[in-house]
Structures are given as structure tokens and as C-alpha cells.
C-alpha positions in Angstrom: 5.5 -35.9 -16.7 3.5 -39.0 -16.6 4.6 -42.5 -17.7 3.8 -43.3 -20.9 1.1 -46.5 -20.3 1.7 -48.7 -23.7 5.3 -48.6 -22.2 6.5 -51.8 -21.1 9.7 -51.5 -19.7 11.7 -54.4 -17.7 10.4 -53.6 -14.4 7.0 -54.0 -14.7 7.6 -57.5 -16.0 8.4 -57.7 -12.0 5.4 -55.6 -10.9 2.6 -57.4 -13.3 3.7 -60.4 -12.2 3.1 -59.4 -8.1 -0.4 -58.0 -9.1 -0.8 -61.5 -10.2 0.4 -63.5 -8.0 1.4 -61.8 -4.8 2.4 -64.4 -2.2 4.2 -67.0 -4.4 7.4 -67.1 -3.9 10.0 -65.8 -6.6 13.2 -66.5 -5.7 14.7 -68.5 -3.6 18.6 -67.8 -2.8 20.7 -69.3 0.2 17.8 -69.5 3.3 16.0 -66.7 1.8 12.5 -66.8 0.3 10.9 -63.5 -1.3 7.6 -63.6 -2.6 6.3 -61.7 -6.0 5.2 -59.4 -3.3 7.9 -58.5 -1.8 10.5 -58.6 -4.6 8.7 -55.5 -5.9 8.4 -53.8 -2.8 12.2 -54.2 -2.5 12.3 -52.6 -6.2 10.9 -49.9 -5.4 12.9 -48.9 -1.8 16.5 -49.4 -3.9 15.5 -47.6 -6.6 14.7 -44.5 -4.6 17.9 -45.3 -2.7 20.0 -45.1 -5.4 17.7 -41.8 -6.8 18.8 -40.7 -3.2 23.0 -41.5 -3.8 22.3 -38.1 -6.5 22.3 -40.7 -9.5 20.2 -39.4 -12.3 18.3 -40.4 -15.7 21.0 -42.2 -17.9 23.3 -43.1 -14.9 25.5 -46.2 -15.0 25.6 -48.2 -12.4 28.3 -51.2 -12.4 27.3 -54.7 -10.6 30.2 -56.3 -9.2 29.2 -59.4 -7.7 27.8 -63.4 -8.3 24.6 -64.6 -8.5 22.2 -63.2 -5.2 19.0 -61.9 -4.6 20.3 -58.9 -3.9 22.2 -59.2 -7.7 18.5 -59.1 -9.0 17.2 -56.8 -6.8 20.0 -54.4 -8.2 19.4 -54.7 -11.9 15.5 -54.4 -11.2 16.8 -51.1 -9.4 17.8 -49.5 -12.0 15.9 -49.8 -13.9 12.9 -49.2 -12.0 15.2 -45.5 -11.5 15.9 -45.0 -15.1 19.4 -45.7 -14.5 21.5 -47.8 -16.9 23.1 -51.3 -15.2 26.3 -52.4 -16.2 26.5 -56.0 -15.0 30.8 -57.2 -15.0 32.8 -60.1 -14.9 32.9 -60.6 -11.1 36.1 -62.8 -12.2 37.6 -59.6 -13.4 40.1 -57.8 -11.3 42.9 -55.1 -12.0 43.3 -53.3 -15.6 40.4 -55.6 -17.7 37.8 -54.3 -14.3 39.3 -50.7 -14.6 39.1 -50.7 -18.2 35.4 -51.6 -18.2 33.9 -49.2 -14.9 35.6 -46.2 -17.4 34.6 -47.2 -20.9 30.7 -47.5 -19.1 31.3 -44.8 -17.1 30.1 -45.5 -14.5 29.2 -43.6 -11.6 28.4 -46.0 -8.7 29.7 -49.5 -7.9 27.6 -52.2 -6.5 30.4 -54.3 -5.7 29.3 -58.0 -2.9 31.5 -57.3 0.2 34.1 -60.8 -0.6 34.8 -58.3 -4.4 35.5 -55.5 -1.9 39.7 -55.3 -2.4 39.2 -55.6 -6.3 37.4 -52.4 -6.6 39.4 -50.6 -4.5 42.6 -51.2 -6.1 40.9 -49.6 -8.6 38.8 -47.2 -7.5 41.7 -43.8 -7.6 41.6 -44.8 -11.4 38.3 -45.1 -12.7 35.0 -42.5 -12.9 32.9 -43.9 -10.3 32.7 -42.6 -6.4 29.3 -44.1 -5.4 30.0 -47.5 -4.5 27.7 -49.2 -2.0 27.6 -53.5 -1.4 25.2 -55.5 -2.8 24.5 -57.4 0.6 25.7 -59.1 3.7 26.1 -56.0 5.7 24.2 -53.7 7.8 24.4 -50.6 5.0 24.0 -53.3 2.0 21.4 -52.5 -1.0 19.5 -55.5 0.5 19.1 -54.7 3.4 17.7 -50.8 2.5 15.8 -53.1 -0.3 14.1 -55.8 2.8 12.2 -53.3 5.0 10.4 -49.6 5.8 7.9 -48.2 3.5 7.6 -48.6 -0.1 8.0 -45.3 -1.5 6.5 -44.1 -5.1 9.7 -44.2 -7.8 9.8 -40.6 -9.1 11.9 -41.6 -12.2 10.2 -41.1 -15.8 11.2 -44.1 -17.9 9.8 -45.3 -21.4 10.7 -48.2 -22.9 13.0 -46.5 -25.5 15.2 -46.2 -22.9 18.6 -47.8 -22.6 18.8 -50.0 -19.3 21.8 -52.0 -19.8 25.4 -51.7 -21.1 25.8 -56.0 -22.2 29.3 -55.8 -22.9 30.2 -58.4 -25.3 33.3 -61.1 -24.1 36.0 -60.2 -25.5 37.2 -63.3 -27.2 38.5 -61.2 -30.1 38.7 -58.0 -28.8 37.7 -55.4 -26.5 34.4 -55.6 -24.6 31.9 -53.8 -26.0 28.9 -52.7 -24.6 25.5 -53.3 -26.4 23.6 -50.4 -25.7 20.4 -52.5 -25.0 16.7 -50.7 -24.3 13.5 -51.9 -22.2 12.1 -52.2 -25.0 14.4 -54.7 -27.1 14.7 -57.3 -23.9 10.9 -57.3 -23.0 10.6 -58.9 -27.0 13.6 -60.9 -26.3 12.1 -62.0 -22.9 8.8 -62.7 -25.3 11.1 -64.8 -27.8 12.6 -67.0 -25.3 9.0 -67.9 -23.9 7.9 -69.5 -26.5 10.6 -70.5 -28.0 12.1 -72.5 -25.2 8.3 -73.6 -23.8 9.6 -71.7 -20.2 5.9 -72.6 -17.9 5.3 -71.3 -14.8 5.7 -74.7 -12.9 9.2 -75.6 -14.5 10.6 -75.2 -10.7 13.6 -73.8 -13.1 17.7 -74.0 -10.9 19.8 -70.8 -12.6 23.0 -71.0 -11.8 24.8 -70.3 -14.5 26.6 -66.0 -13.7 24.0 -63.4 -14.0 26.0 -61.0 -15.4 25.9 -63.0 -18.6 23.3 -62.3 -20.7 21.7 -65.8 -20.8 21.0 -66.8 -17.3 19.8 -63.1 -17.2 18.3 -62.6 -20.0 16.8 -66.2 -21.1 15.7 -67.0 -18.3 15.7 -65.2 -15.2 13.8 -62.6 -16.3 11.5 -64.9 -18.6 10.8 -66.8 -15.6 9.8 -64.3 -13.4 7.3 -63.0 -16.1 5.3 -65.6 -16.1 5.0 -66.1 -12.8 7.9 -69.3 -12.0 9.6 -69.8 -8.3 13.0 -69.5 -9.2 16.5 -71.5 -7.3 19.4 -69.3 -7.3 22.6 -70.2 -6.6 26.1 -68.2 -6.5 27.9 -70.1 -8.8 27.6 -73.3 -11.2 28.8 -76.3 -8.3 28.3 -79.4 -10.1 27.7 -81.4 -7.4 25.6 -78.5 -5.3 23.4 -78.8 -9.1 23.0 -82.6 -8.9 21.7 -82.5 -5.2 19.5 -79.8 -5.7 17.6 -81.4 -8.5 17.6 -84.6 -6.9 16.4 -83.0 -3.9 14.1 -79.9 -4.4 13.0 -81.4 -8.2 14.0 -78.9 -10.7 12.2 -79.4 -13.7 14.5 -77.3 -15.5 18.1 -76.6 -15.9 20.1 -73.7 -18.2 23.8 -74.8 -18.1 27.0 -74.0 -20.5 28.4 -76.4 -22.7 31.6 -76.2 -20.0 29.4 -77.2 -17.4 27.4 -79.9 -19.3 31.0 -81.7 -20.3 32.1 -82.1 -17.1 28.4 -82.4 -15.2 28.4 -86.0 -17.9 31.7 -87.4 -16.7 30.9 -86.3 -12.8 31.0 -89.4 -10.1 27.7 -88.1 -8.7 25.6 -88.5 -11.9 25.2 -92.0 -10.6 23.7 -91.6 -7.4 21.7 -89.1 -8.3 18.0 -89.2 -9.0 17.3 -86.6 -11.5 14.2 -87.7 -12.6 12.8 -84.9 -12.1 14.5 -82.7 -14.9 11.8 -81.9 -18.1 14.0 -79.3 -19.7 17.6 -79.0 -20.4 19.3 -75.4 -21.7 22.7 -75.4 -23.3 24.3 -72.6 -24.8 26.6 -70.0 -24.4 29.3 -71.2 -26.8 29.3 -74.7 -28.6 28.9 -78.1 -27.1 30.5 -80.9 -28.6 27.9 -83.7 -30.3 29.4 -86.7 -28.6 28.9 -85.1 -24.8 25.0 -84.3 -26.6 24.5 -87.6 -27.6 25.8 -89.2 -24.4 23.3 -87.0 -22.3 20.1 -88.1 -24.4 21.2 -91.5 -24.2 21.9 -91.1 -20.4 18.4 -89.2 -20.0 15.8 -89.8 -23.0 13.1 -88.7 -21.7 14.7 -84.9 -20.9 14.5 -82.3 -23.6 17.6 -80.1 -24.5 17.3 -77.5 -26.2 20.2 -75.7 -27.8 20.3 -71.4 -27.2 21.9 -69.7 -29.8 22.4 -66.4 -30.2 25.1 -63.3 -29.0 25.4 -60.6 -26.2 23.6 -58.0 -28.5 20.5 -59.3 -29.7 19.4 -60.0 -25.9 21.2 -62.4 -26.4 18.6 -65.5 -28.1 18.3 -65.3 -32.2 17.8 -69.2 -32.5 16.7 -72.5 -30.6 16.9 -75.8 -32.0 14.0 -77.7 -29.8 13.7 -81.2 -28.7 12.0 -82.7 -31.1 14.6 -81.2 -33.9 18.0 -82.8 -32.5 17.7 -86.1 -33.4 17.6 -85.0 -36.8 20.2 -82.3 -36.7 21.9 -82.6 -33.4 25.0 -80.2 -34.1 22.5 -77.5 -35.8 21.5 -74.2 -33.5 18.0 -74.1 -35.0 15.7 -72.3 -36.5 15.1 -68.0 -35.9 12.5 -67.4 -33.0 10.1 -65.5 -32.7 11.7 -61.5 -33.2 14.1 -62.2 -35.1 15.0 -62.3 -38.8 17.7 -63.8 -40.4 20.2 -64.1 -43.6 23.4 -66.2 -44.2 25.6 -64.1 -46.8 29.1 -63.5 -48.6 31.6 -61.2 -48.2 30.0 -58.8 -51.0 26.5 -59.0 -49.1 24.8 -61.8 -51.8 22.7 -64.3 -50.2 24.4 -68.0 -49.9 23.2 -70.3 -51.4 21.5 -73.8 -48.9 24.3 -75.5 -47.4 27.0 -73.1 -48.2 28.6 -71.1 -45.5 27.9 -67.6 -44.7 28.1 -65.0 -42.7 24.4 -64.5 -40.5 22.5 -61.3 -40.2 19.9 -60.5 -38.4 17.1 -57.7 -37.6 14.9 -58.0 -34.6 12.8 -55.1 -32.7 15.3 -57.9 -29.9 18.9 -56.0 -31.5 21.0 -53.2 -29.2 21.3 -49.4 -30.5 24.7 -50.3 -30.9 28.2 -50.5 -28.9 28.9 -47.4 -26.3 30.8 -44.5 -27.7 32.1 -46.9 -30.3 30.6 -45.4 -33.2 33.3 -47.0 -36.0 31.9 -50.7 -34.6 28.7 -49.9 -34.6 28.4 -48.6 -38.6 30.6 -51.7 -38.8 27.9 -54.2 -37.3 24.9 -51.6 -38.8 25.2 -52.1 -42.3 22.5 -52.7 -45.2 19.9 -52.8 -42.7 21.1 -55.2 -41.2 23.1 -56.7 -38.0 25.7 -58.2 -39.0 27.4 -61.0 -36.2 30.5 -62.1 -37.0 29.3 -65.7 -37.5 30.0 -67.9 -40.3 27.2 -70.8 -40.8 25.2 -72.8 -43.4 22.0 -72.3 -43.4 19.2 -75.8 -44.9 16.6 -76.1 -47.1 14.1 -75.6 -44.1 16.0 -72.9 -41.9 18.2 -74.8 -39.9 21.1 -73.2 -39.0 24.7 -74.6 -38.0 27.6 -72.9 -36.8 30.8 -73.1 -38.5 32.5 -70.6 -36.8 32.9 -67.4 -35.4 34.7 -65.4 -38.0 37.6 -64.4 -36.9 38.3 -68.0 -36.1 38.5 -69.2 -39.2 42.0 -70.6 -40.0 43.6 -70.0 -43.1 45.7 -72.6 -44.2 47.6 -72.3 -47.9 44.8 -70.3 -48.8 42.1 -72.8 -47.8 39.9 -72.4 -44.8 39.7 -74.2 -42.5 36.7 -74.1 -39.8 37.8 -74.8 -36.2 34.7 -76.5 -34.7 35.2 -79.0 -37.1 38.7 -80.0 -36.5 38.3 -80.0 -32.5 34.4 -82.4 -33.1 37.1 -84.5 -34.5 39.5 -84.7 -31.4 36.5 -84.8 -29.1 35.9 -88.1 -30.0 39.6 -89.6 -29.0 39.1 -91.5 -25.1 41.4 -89.4 -23.9 40.4 -85.7 -24.4 38.3 -83.6 -22.2 38.4 -79.9 -23.8 40.2 -78.6 -27.3 40.7 -75.7 -29.6 42.0 -75.4 -32.3 43.5 -72.4 -33.8 45.5 -70.8 -36.5 49.3 -69.8 -35.5 51.7 -67.9 -38.3 53.6 -70.0 -40.2 55.7 -69.0 -43.4 54.8 -72.3 -45.5 51.0 -72.4 -44.7 49.9 -68.5 -43.3 48.4 -70.1 -40.3 48.9 -74.3 -38.9 46.2 -76.0 -37.5 47.3 -76.2 -33.8 45.0 -78.2 -31.8 45.9 -77.4 -27.9 44.2 -80.2 -25.4 43.1 -80.6 -22.1 43.2 -84.4 -21.4 40.9 -86.5 -19.2 42.2 -87.4 -15.7 44.1 -90.3 -15.7 44.4 -90.3 -19.3 47.4 -90.2 -21.6 47.7 -89.5 -25.5 50.7 -88.4 -28.3 50.9 -85.9 -30.5 51.3 -88.6 -32.9 48.1 -90.7 -31.7 46.4 -87.2 -31.6 46.8 -85.6 -35.4 46.4 -89.8 -36.9 43.6 -89.7 -35.3 41.9 -85.8 -37.1 43.5 -87.6 -40.6 41.0 -90.7 -40.4 38.5 -88.4 -40.2 39.2 -85.6 -41.9 40.8 -84.2 -45.6 44.7 -83.7 -45.1 44.3 -80.0 -44.9 42.8 -79.4 -41.7 44.6 -82.5 -39.6 46.4 -81.1 -37.1 50.6 -79.3 -38.0 50.9 -79.2 -33.9 49.6 -80.4 -30.8 49.8 -78.6 -27.7 49.2 -80.4 -24.4 47.8 -77.9 -21.5 46.5 -78.3 -17.5 43.1 -75.8 -18.8 42.4 -74.0 -21.5 41.4 -70.1 -21.0 37.9 -69.3 -20.9 35.5 -66.5 -19.7 33.1 -66.8 -16.7 30.4 -67.8 -19.5 32.0 -70.9 -20.8 33.3 -68.7 -24.0 36.6 -70.0 -24.8 39.3 -67.1 -25.0 41.1 -68.3 -28.5 43.0 -64.6 -28.5 44.6 -65.7 -25.1 46.1 -69.1 -26.9 46.8 -66.8 -30.1 49.5 -64.8 -28.3 
């Protein structure tokens, strides 16, 4: 059967760009460059090889590796072959790795050679029976995709088909696989281009992990759609980021707040010329306003964009644009092109402007539901809306400000406290590098407000001093009952705090 000429699949984005800009460089990674024509040809070769292994429409293919050109080709090849790509956090191993490989039912695993031992350890316990190295070997996917005849890929793929199981970060529960269609992601790519003013001459640097939805779906694919030349790093190494921005005149840089925060304090910042940088985007977790203001003061001509959303919507839902930062630095902005929002109370009634409630979404960007989890799907999709689990306020002009994840709100003595508000107060203390505020079980208070703090190098303070610091800024019921000092906070690779680990 011939493909529907009206269908727009993820891999077709690269095919169209190859038609418009065949000789323009699409990707630079390490010492390799690939043009748009070469990228499109590599995707076809890789897709044909995946099909030759006996994989068929709808089969899941897990990807377990750090950023590389091979990783990008693997995702696009799965899309072209009608397979379902399953990106997996490269920091996972053992039981966590086994869970995702098993829950997704992946038949094949694309793996970096450096991570092969982790796959070998769980291989007897997972359904996959095909393991293909992504790069760095003669029989890798990258090698197979880089030379030879360009085949016609015989796969009937529609934009309503699944293209990815995008697992949630698992910060509050076991990760769930959001079922993303080609159509949903193409809508999301369009929204990202418009909301973030992406342009072909941005000269973007992408270093956040591609297994995470923001790096892949808000920046990598949207930039490929418009013909940009992308500089790709394996991981967000701060000295390397600053060096490359200076040496290669990078114009656009997305980082999670967990990278922006240490970058803002890094000594190399004083010796590097970042004048080429025109656009700076942040998202995936909450950016401390004090750090954001420090960066904006230091680089007044740099346009900052706050990117907010979640895996289930592709992941971009709202953006705070540069011109809105002065008046609303703590806001995550307004709904983007293909997203509609409501803010409701626990009974599903719209709340007045300024009152906290759960933000709900309607959008063609949304997932179909959760893979093999009908209960979670029914809970999230109710009354014609997707229920996000994020507690927010919305002002009279439609700007949304995140209060907290609903599961992270602390019930202390029957009064609800947003952990983010307490965290923001603690970030104002000069000795605090990072902080997470959680509720811990307490016989008197139900949950006691508890702060877990990482101090800056060479700085010191006490529990009493930090409690008094918050007491001067917030109501008494919001003041931590206890402060715990730690060397590091548990985070996933996308920078999100794993508060469930702190609680346990």
C-alpha cells in the first residue's frame, strides 16, 4: 500500500531538509561532520538494516547511549522503519535498566560499546534478543549507515503510528511510557520553532542528553527541520561548553538549571568570550530566580527563554519569552501554539486568577496514553483534558507560574506548603549551592518541612542559621523544622530532583 501523501512523519523532517539544503552541514560531532543529504542517506541505510534483522512495524527498539551522531541516526532510522524508539537514561543499570527494557517489551537494543557490560548483565532477564552497537566498532549502526547504496525503505508508516515510548522521569513513581505518535511530535516541533524563535543561523550547541525529551524534541529535531547546523556534545561538560561557545561562535544554548547553576559560578566564565551567544534556554526543572537574575545581569543582551512542560506533551507546553522576564522572572510563561490550558481545583472547577490549581492540557502534541498502563492513562485523561499533576497559578494575562508538583506539596499541620517557595528562600543564602525541600513524617505536624542542603565549596553555615534565614522571609508554618546537610542531591540525568529518594 502506498503511503498517505498527507502524512508527516518524524523522519520526513530530515528528508525535506535534505531536499532543501543537501550540502549544508547538519551535525558536527567530535571530528565528524554530516551534511543533510548524508544524514538522510544514513537514516535510510540504518532503517533498512534494522528491518533486515527481522524487526517489524510497531516493534520497540531501545536506545542506550550518550549523545552522538549515531544516536540521532538511530532515532530517525527507527522512525523511518516504522519501529518504536525507546530512549533510556544512560545512567541506569541493573534493576532500573531491566525494568524499562522489560516494561517496553523492546526486541532490540542499540547500545554504546562503553555501556555494553550493563546490557550484558540484564540480558538474560529481558525480552530483547538483538543487540546492535551504535558506534565505535566496524559492525556498528553508524558504520553500516555511513556507506553503500541507499536503499528504498519498504515500510508503510503513518503519522498516527507510534514513534516513541517516552518514559517519564520517575521522580514520584515508577517511570511510565508515554506513547508518542509521529503526528504529536511534528506538532510539538512546530510549536517549539515558533515559541523559541529558532532560526537556521542560530549555530546551536546541544549537550543535554538526547534520551531526554527536551534536547531531542525541543531542539534537535526542530533545528533539523529548519536547516540549522548543530554542534553536538556527548554530555554537558561546563568547561567544554564555555570553550566551544567561544571558539565556534555558538548562538543558541539550552541547559537544564542543574547545569546553569554551576556554570554561573564556574571560574572559566571570567575568561571566556560568550558574546556570540544570543539565545539561552532553560527548563526540565525549576531555575532558582536568584541564579537567573545573576545571569541576566551579567549578560544583558542575552535572550532567555523558560521552557516548561512534561514528557506527555512532547514536552513543551509553555514558554516565558525574553521580553517577559523582567516583569515575571519566576513564571514559565504562556501556552504555546498548539496547547490549550485550564487551571482547576480538586473538583475540576476553574480556579480564580492567582489561586493555585492543577494545570490541564488539550493539544495535538499529547501522547495517546501510557504503555500497557490503562489505569494511569484513565487517571491522566479525564473529562476531555490531560491532568498534568503540576500545581500552578495563572494571572489575568494567562501567564502560568509553577507552585509545585502536586505530589511535592507538603501538608504540615493541615496547611499546604509549596516546597519551591521554601527552596527559593534558602537559595538567597550565600552559602547554599543546592537545596531540596521535602515533607517528612511527623506525629504532630503530619509532615514536617525539611530542607536538604548542599553547601558551596569553602562555605559553612548551621541548621539554626538557615532556619532563621527562612524565618525572616516566610510565614512561620513554612519554616523548615529541620535542615540536613549532604554532599549531593539525587537527580536523574535530565537534572530533575528525585525527591522520592530523599523521602525514603
